[in-house]
C-alpha positions in Angstrom: 37.4 -39.4 32.5 38.4 -36.1 30.9 41.3 -35.8 28.5 44.3 -33.6 29.2 43.5 -29.9 29.5 45.5 -26.8 29.0 46.1 -26.7 32.7 47.8 -30.0 32.5 50.1 -28.8 29.7 51.0 -25.7 31.6 51.8 -27.7 34.7 54.0 -30.2 32.9 55.8 -27.5 31.0 56.2 -25.3 34.0 54.5 -22.3 32.4 51.2 -20.4 32.6 48.0 -20.8 30.6 48.9 -17.7 28.7 52.2 -19.1 27.5 50.5 -22.3 26.3 48.0 -20.2 24.5 50.8 -18.1 22.9 52.5 -21.3 21.7 49.2 -22.7 20.2 48.6 -19.4 18.6 52.1 -19.1 17.1 52.7 -15.9 19.0 56.2 -14.5 18.2 57.0 -13.4 21.8 57.8 -16.8 23.1 61.4 -18.0 23.7 62.3 -21.0 21.5 63.3 -23.1 24.5 59.9 -22.4 26.1 58.1 -23.2 22.9 59.8 -26.5 22.6 59.0 -27.4 26.2 55.3 -26.6 25.7 55.2 -28.6 22.5 56.9 -31.5 24.2 54.3 -31.4 27.0 51.5 -31.3 24.4 52.9 -34.4 22.6 53.5 -36.3 25.8 50.0 -35.7 27.1 48.3 -36.1 23.8 46.6 -32.8 24.3 44.0 -31.5 21.8 42.3 -28.2 22.2 38.5 -28.6 22.5 36.2 -26.6 20.2 35.9 -23.5 22.4 39.6 -23.3 23.1 40.5 -24.0 19.4 38.3 -21.1 18.5 40.4 -18.9 20.7 43.6 -19.9 18.9 42.5 -20.2 15.3 40.8 -16.8 15.0 37.2 -18.0 14.7 36.4 -16.5 18.1 39.7 -15.0 19.4 37.9 -12.4 21.4 37.2 -11.9 25.1 34.3 -9.7 26.2 34.8 -7.3 29.1 32.0 -5.5 30.9 33.1 -2.4 32.8 31.5 0.8 34.1 32.2 3.9 32.1 34.5 5.6 34.6 37.8 7.5 34.9 38.4 6.2 38.5 42.0 5.0 38.6 41.4 1.5 39.9 38.8 0.3 37.4 40.4 2.1 34.5 43.8 0.5 35.4 42.3 -2.9 35.6 40.7 -2.5 32.2 44.0 -1.4 30.7 45.8 -4.3 32.3 43.2 -6.8 31.0 43.6 -5.4 27.5 47.4 -5.6 27.6 47.5 -9.1 29.1 45.0 -10.5 26.6 46.9 -8.9 23.7 50.2 -10.5 24.9 48.4 -13.9 24.9 47.2 -13.3 21.4 43.5 -12.4 22.2 41.5 -9.3 21.3 39.3 -7.6 23.9 35.8 -6.2 23.2 34.8 -3.7 25.9 31.2 -3.2 26.7 31.0 0.1 28.8 27.9 0.6 30.9 26.8 3.7 32.8 25.5 1.7 35.8 26.5 -1.8 37.0 22.9 -3.0 37.5 21.0 -6.0 36.3 19.6 -4.4 33.1 22.9 -2.8 32.0 25.1 -5.9 32.7 22.6 -8.3 31.0 22.4 -6.1 27.9 26.2 -5.8 27.7 26.6 -9.6 28.1 24.0 -10.2 25.4 25.9 -7.9 23.0 29.1 -9.9 23.7 27.4 -13.2 23.2 25.9 -12.0 19.9 29.4 -11.4 18.7 30.4 -15.0 19.8 33.1 -14.1 22.3 34.8 -17.0 23.9 34.4 -15.8 27.5 33.5 -12.7 29.5 35.2 -10.7 32.3 33.1 -8.4 34.4 34.7 -5.7 36.5 32.0 -5.6 39.2 33.1 -3.6 42.3 29.7 -2.6 43.5 26.8 -4.4 45.2 24.3 -3.8 42.4 26.2 -6.0 40.1 26.0 -9.2 42.2 22.4 -10.2 41.5 22.8 -9.5 37.8 25.8 -11.9 37.5 24.0 -14.8 39.2 21.2 -14.5 36.6 23.5 -14.8 33.6 23.5 -18.1 31.5 25.3 -20.8 33.4 27.2 -22.0 30.3 29.0 -18.8 29.7 32.7 -18.8 30.8 32.7 -15.9 33.2 35.1 -14.2 35.7 34.4 -11.3 37.9 37.1 -8.8 39.0 36.7 -7.1 42.4 33.2 -8.6 42.7 31.1 -9.8 45.6 33.2 -12.4 47.6 29.9 -13.9 49.0 28.6 -15.1 45.7 29.6 -18.4 44.0 31.0 -16.8 40.9 34.7 -17.2 39.8 36.4 -14.1 41.2 39.8 -12.4 41.1 40.3 -9.5 43.5 42.9 -7.4 45.1 43.2 -8.2 48.8 41.7 -5.0 50.1 41.7 -6.2 53.7 45.4 -7.0 53.7 46.2 -3.7 52.0 44.2 -1.6 54.5 45.7 -3.6 57.4 49.2 -2.9 56.2 48.5 0.8 55.8 47.0 1.0 59.4 49.8 -1.1 60.9 52.4 1.1 59.2 50.9 4.2 61.0 50.7 2.4 64.3 54.3 1.3 64.0 55.3 4.9 63.6 54.0 5.5 67.1 50.4 6.7 66.6 47.9 5.7 69.2 45.1 5.2 66.6 44.3 5.8 63.0 41.3 7.7 61.5 39.9 6.4 58.2 38.3 8.3 55.4 36.3 5.7 53.5 35.1 5.2 50.0 31.4 4.8 48.9 29.4 2.3 51.1 28.3 0.2 48.1 31.8 -0.6 46.8 33.4 -3.9 47.8 36.8 -2.2 47.7 35.6 0.3 50.3 34.1 -2.4 52.6 37.3 -4.4 52.4 39.5 -1.4 53.3 37.2 -0.6 56.3 37.5 -4.2 57.5 41.3 -4.2 57.2 41.5 -0.9 59.1 39.3 -2.0 61.9 41.0 -5.4 62.1 44.5 -3.8 62.5 43.3 -1.5 65.3 41.5 -4.3 67.1 44.6 -6.5 67.0 46.7 -3.7 68.3 44.3 -2.9 71.1 43.9 0.6 69.8 40.8 2.8 70.0 38.7 2.6 66.8 37.6 6.2 65.9 34.3 7.0 64.1 34.4 6.2 60.4 34.6 9.3 58.2 32.5 8.5 55.1 33.2 9.9 51.7 33.3 9.0 48.0 36.4 8.5 45.8 37.0 12.2 44.9 39.7 14.7 46.0 36.8 17.1 46.7 35.3 14.7 49.3 38.8 14.2 50.8 39.1 18.0 51.1 35.8 18.3 52.9 36.7 15.5 55.3 40.2 17.0 55.8 38.6 20.3 56.8 37.0 18.5 59.7 40.0 16.4 60.7 42.3 19.4 60.6 40.3 21.0 63.4 40.7 18.0 65.7 44.0 18.1 67.6 43.6 14.5 68.7 44.0 13.3 65.0 47.6 12.4 64.3 47.2 9.7 61.6 44.8 9.3 58.7 44.3 6.4 56.3 42.3 7.3 53.2 40.5 4.8 51.0 42.3 6.1 47.9 45.0 8.5 46.8 42.5 11.1 45.5 41.0 11.4 48.9 44.4 11.7 50.4 45.2 14.6 48.0 42.1 16.5 49.2 43.0 15.8 52.9 46.6 17.1 52.3 45.2 20.3 50.8 42.9 20.9 53.8 45.6 20.1 56.3 47.9 22.6 54.6 45.3 25.3 54.6 44.8 24.8 58.4 48.6 24.9 59.1 48.7 21.2 60.0 52.1 19.9 58.7 52.4 16.4 57.1 54.0 14.4 58.6 55.2 16.6 61.5 51.6 17.1 62.9 49.6 14.4 61.0 50.6 11.4 59.0 48.6 10.3 55.9 48.5 7.1 53.9 46.5 6.5 50.7 45.6 3.5 48.6 46.1 2.8 44.8 49.5 4.4 44.2 48.3 6.7 41.4 51.2 7.9 39.1 51.0 11.3 40.8 51.3 10.0 44.4 55.1 10.2 44.4 54.8 13.9 43.4 52.4 15.0 46.1 53.7 17.4 48.8 54.9 15.5 50.7 55.2 12.3 48.5 52.4 10.0 49.6 52.8 6.7 51.4 50.2 4.4 49.8 49.2 0.9 49.0 49.9 -0.4 45.4 47.5 -3.0 43.9 49.1 -5.3 41.3 46.7 -4.7 38.5 48.9 -6.7 36.1 48.7 -9.8 38.4 44.9 -9.4 38.7 44.6 -9.3 34.9 46.8 -12.3 34.4 44.9 -14.4 37.0 41.6 -13.4 35.5 42.7 -14.5 32.1 44.1 -17.8 33.4 40.8 -18.5 35.3 38.7 -17.7 32.2 40.9 -19.9 30.0 40.5 -22.7 32.5 36.7 -22.5 32.2 36.8 -22.3 28.4 39.1 -25.4 28.4 37.1 -27.5 30.8 33.6 -26.0 30.1 33.0 -26.0 33.9 32.2 -23.1 36.2 33.0 -23.3 39.9 33.1 -21.0 42.9 36.8 -20.2 42.4 38.5 -17.3 44.0 41.9 -15.8 43.7 43.2 -13.0 45.8 46.1 -10.8 44.8 48.2 -9.2 47.6 49.0 -5.4 47.3 52.2 -3.8 48.4 52.8 -0.9 50.8 54.9 1.9 49.3 56.5 4.0 52.0 57.2 7.6 51.2 57.5 10.8 53.2 53.9 11.4 54.4 54.3 9.2 57.5 56.3 10.1 60.6 56.0 9.8 64.4 53.2 11.7 66.2 54.0 15.1 67.5 55.5 15.3 71.0 52.9 16.0 73.6 
């Protein structure tokens, strides 16, 4: 029978793993009342950190390794920033291993570098298919969490609910009166892209609406502009859901050049809620992922593994939020 774990302390004290870790680490940003409650729970349960967890809070290995692709894309970059901030608030340092490609060789090399520096656990931001096989080949005794990884693989995973977000975007356009919604998708090898396609199609099927042909693209505004040039010439298109806000920006530019007004002639919804989305012309309706919640859940899941030294097919999904702005309106009168 195992002894009490950090999860038990957190549950009894009514706080998160992070708060328990902060108390154990003597972190100053903890309310005194909360600190006393955690310490009382530790005493009541007779909790003692194991060697791996103690390393986290005594400074001998107070580092979490992160493997991420070297990219300026808003989603992965925001996730990385949120992970660094969340870890710092819990008293942990983050060592980032940037890789050019998320393939087996690159990921394995980055993980080996982290292990050579005796990190306590590893988080891999793995949004593409090429990363899946590499992660399954990693040593089984390494505390590991993937972010936005392959939901089909038995690896601990925290992810934004891409399907729910795309469904909400599509349903918002349908509720405005549009008969159907066209979708400009992201790259075919990204799980984010696949989930958003699934949510878009699911919403149209449930509404009994026609499912138009998919408009494939990458994540760039330039790709959105090229797709928008085509969509702008199609009078039957009255609503477009793009897989991210940069695609939406390109679509908006193309529609403007062709004299198609947004939202009077065509409504547009994006995904990500980049900081500039509220300043597009018109301000863009979009879907906002909660990167902070993803980071917090990832750290909690990693600490749970470090504490219990077990790895299971755990999955946590974080719901995004629809952010309505002025890029959506009813379809033009026929």
